[in-house]
N, C-alpha and C positions, 0 to 999 in steps of 0.2 A: 436741642442743641441737632439730633439729629436730623430733626425736620428742617433744617434749616439749609445743615450741611447739603442735604438729598435736596433740597429746592437750587439755592445757586450752582448745584453740581447738575441738572437741570436743563436751567437756562445758558450755561458753558454750552452745554452739547447743543444745544437749540439753535448760537450763536454760533457755534463751528460750523452744524447741518446747514444755518442759512445762508452762511457765508458760503462756502462750496457749491452749494445746487444755487447763487444768484452770480457767481465766476463765471465767464465771458471765455468758454473755450478757443474763438477766432481773438482776443484777446494774447491767450499764452500762447498759443501759436506762430503767433505776431514778435511776440520778446523772445520764442524760444529760436527762430530763422532771425530774428537782431544779433541772437547771441551767435549762430552757426557762421553766422555773415562777419562777426566782429574777433572770429578765432584765423581769421584766413586772411592772412598779409596780404597789402592793399596791393601787391606787387604778383601776387601767385593766384589773379583773377583777371583772364585775357578771351580777349574778344575768338570770334570762329576763324578769322584771318588769322592770328597769331597763331593759333591750334594750327588750321591748315601749311604754314607758313615752314613751323617747327615741323610737323606733320613730312611735308613735302622731302622737307632736307635730313630728316632721318629714315626717308624711303620708306614709311609705313612702321620703323622698329622703333616707335615708343612706346608706354604701356597708357591705352585710353581704357579707362573702366565708362561702360554706359549701366548708369544703374537704369532705365527703364525696366521696366518685366520683360518676363523671355517673349510673350509676342509681341512688345514692342518692340522688340530685338529685332526679332526676325523679321519683320514688314521692311527693315533697313540700317542699318549703320556702316560706320567710319568701318576699312577695310581693317582687319587683325585688332578689332575693335575688344577689350574683356566684357561680359557677359555679366553681373555681380550686383543683383536686385540693392535698392536703394533699405531696403532696412536690414542688408545684412552687412555693414560697417566691424561690423562684428568679425569676421573672416580675413578682414585683410590682413591684419596682422601671421596671420598664418602663409597667406598666400603671396607677401608681399615683406618678411620681414625685416626689410634691411631699412631702415627710421628715414635714410637719404634717397629712395625710389625717387622718379621722378614720376608722379602720377598724373597725368591729366581725365579730369571729371569733369559728364556731361549726361546727363538726360533730355527729357524732349524741349524743356526750352532753358530752368536751369532752380527751377524748383527745389530738385530731390537731390541733384547738386552741389547743390548749398550746406545743403544737412549733412548731405555724403561728407563734401570732404572740410564740413566745421570738424567734424568727429575724428575724420583722419587726424588733425591737428591736436586736440584732444588725445588722441592714443599715442602721438610724438612724431608724426611723419614731417617732416619738414622743409620737403617738393610735391606737395599736392597742390597743383592749381583747378583753383573753377574756370569750367568753360562758360561766357555767358553769352545768353542766344541758347542753347544745347542745338538738340539736330535739327531742331526748327531754321535756325538762323543759320547749320550748314548747311540746309536743302537747300535754303531763297536763296544763298549767293550763289550754288550751281555746284554744289562740292561734290564727289561724290561716293552713292554708297554703296552698301554691298546688300545681296542677302541671298540665305539660302537655298532657293526659288530659283532667281533669275542670274543671279552672279550681280556685276553692275547696275546697277543704276541712275538716271540720272530724275529728279524732281520739277518738272519745267514751270510748274505753280502750285502753292503750298497754299490746301485748303483747311483752315479751320473751323472747324464743325461742318465737315460736310454733306450732305442730309442727302440718301438718297433714296428713290422708290422704288420699290421691289415690285415684280410683279409675278404673280403666284402659279404656275401654272400646274391644273392637273393634271396627275398622273391616270389614263385613260387608252 
């Protein structure tokens, strides 16, 4: 009897391990992004043009959350944006405790912002907006960016995957 129980338990463990080992992480990620996007009401997904219009009317005094990394943020961001890393949605209730706060979330394109905005709705926020197109869309429209090194900058051409050839100079 013990051998039968042991064999059944061993087979069950083998089946569980093989199911986990053959799971496709990409499919799991797609399902999760779909779940996060479903958490965002359709009227809370806006274009960069709509964000720009609201930003201009509010004279830059709206809450923008840029969820790119600090290095990406330092290269160029919308004036007066808050930089909160995409993995730190859990910090938002401390930063903005009012669940009715109007918050506009963007990243480079919109992938990380989708996660982040979905999490805000899971936390109970009611007025979080996902900006479709992200900073790339903003820059491609010619809207102004700022960085701490040069002030206001305008991107005249966005290059996705820019490849540069570096010349090594020997210090002689």
